N, C-alpha and C positions, 0 to 999 in steps of 0.2 A: 502493499500500499504505499502512493506515496505522499511525501508532505508536503506542506506548504512551499519551503523552499525548493522543493523536486519541481513544482509546478512552474514556480517562477523562474528558475535555470530554463526549464524546457522551454516555457514562453518565450525567455531573454532570448534564448538559441535559435527560435525558430521566428521571430518577431523583430528584433534587434530593440534596441536601447529605448528610442522614444515611443514605441507604444507602449512597452511596459512601465517605462517611467509616468505615461499620462495613467496607467489604470493603478500604480501603486500611489501615485498623489489624489487621485480620486476615492480610493479608499481609505487614504491617509485623512481627507475633506471631508467623507461620510463619517469617520470615526469622530473625528475633531466635532463636525454638528450636531451629532448623537449626542455627544458628553457638553456642550455649551446647550443644547436642548433641556437635558437633566440635571443640570449643574446653576444652570443662572437664568434660565427659562427664553434663551436667545437661542431660535431656531431658525435654519436656512431652508430654503423651498431645494428641489433638485437644481432649478436651472441655477441658480445662487449658488450652489457647492459647484456645478459644472462650471459656470465663469469664473470664479476664483480660483478652480482649481486649473483651469486653460492660462490665465493672468500669472500667476503662482509657477507654471512650467515656463512661459517666455520669460518671463525674467530671469528665472532660472538659468534656460538656454543662454539667454544675452551676455547676462553675467559671465558663463562659464565660453563663450565667444563661440555659441554652436547655432545654427540657425534652425527653426523652428520647420525644417524642412523632412519630407519622409523617407528621406535617402540621405545617409551619411557617406563619406568619399572613406572614413577610415573606422575601423572598428573595435573599440579596444577592447580586451579581453582581462579579465581576472588572472595573473600569474601566480603560481602556488610557489612558496619557498621552498629552499632544499629540505631532504629529509633529515628530520631531528629539529628542525625548526618548524617555529610557529608564526603564524603572520596574524598580527593586529590591523583589523581595518577599523576605524575609528571617524566617525562624522558629528556633526552639532548644526544644529537646527536653531533657530531663533525668529520669532516674529514679534511685534509689539505686546503679546499676550502671553506667551511662554516663551521658553528654551529648553532645550535638554541633548542631551548626548548620547549617543551609542559606542559600542565596542564586539566586534563579532571576530572570533580567533577561529583561525583555519589551519589544519595542517597541511601537510604535505602532497596530499591527496584531495585537498579542498573539502574536506567532512568538516562543520562546526564543531570545535570542541567545546567552546563556550560562547556567550553573548550576555549583554546587559544593557540595561538603558536607563537613565536616571534624568529627572527635571534638573536645571540649573535656574537656582534662585537670583536673582539681584544681576543678570546680565545685563549688560549694555549695548552690547554691539555683535554681528554676526563674527568679527575677530575672536573677541573676549569668547565667547561658545566653544569656536574652533579649537583655541588653547585648550579649556577646559576640559575637552575632548581627549586631547592627547595625553592633558596630567592626568586624565580617568583612568585612559589604557593602561597607562605606565604604572599606576597603583593597583589596579585590578591583576596586572601583570608580577609585580611585587607580591602582594596579596596572596597569590595564589600559585608561588612559586616557579612562575612561568619565566626562564632566562635566556632562552636560545629563541630569540625571536626577533622579526621584523615590524617596524611599524610603518603603516601606510595611514595616509589622508589624502582628500579631496584640493584641502586650502592650500593653493601652491604659496599664498604668499606667507603663510604660518609656517609652512615646512620650509622655505627658504630663510625666516627668522631662524627658525630651531639650526640650520645647516650653518648659519654665517658664525662668524666668528668675533663679529663687530658686536658692541654693548646695543642695545636694543632700550631707545630710550622715549618708545611709542608707549600709549596706555596700557599696552598689554607686555611691557618689558621685564615686570614682576614674574609674568607667568610663563614668558618665552626661559629666562633665567631658571626659574623652577623646572623645569621640563628639560631643560641641557643638565643640570643637575644628575639626572638618572643614567647621564651619558658618563 
């Protein structure tokens, strides 16, 4: 019996990133709308959810310099770590109402070994949340005794700051320093 991850992997291989991203964002928006309805009495109808998902993806694709087209010239595929290593994929999410981070740990076969997600209170920017995502992954690895791992995230500006030897005097500088202290 296939699990949700297997379904998404199959769907991604068959239909590509854009359609898979659209479905994931719509599912997320439906869940978010349901939670808003349950906890704050604010409900969105299906059209609003669809419009919000479309606007979110267009902004996401614009930020990541991708065109909202049906075809990609290049398909990026997840690359497994070497045997004996784990890969920690991290991501942060931020909007005006809430923020959160997630970590997925996979082995050399691409199998999920562990995963976690948590809310981030007091987040002030996307960069802040992305830094917290990296710190969370490093703390997760430390707490669970994961010592041989690769750390991967999609926030190129944060990755460049982590890899730089220059002091970071930006608002996220203290977080960058904390991340660097793990290496």
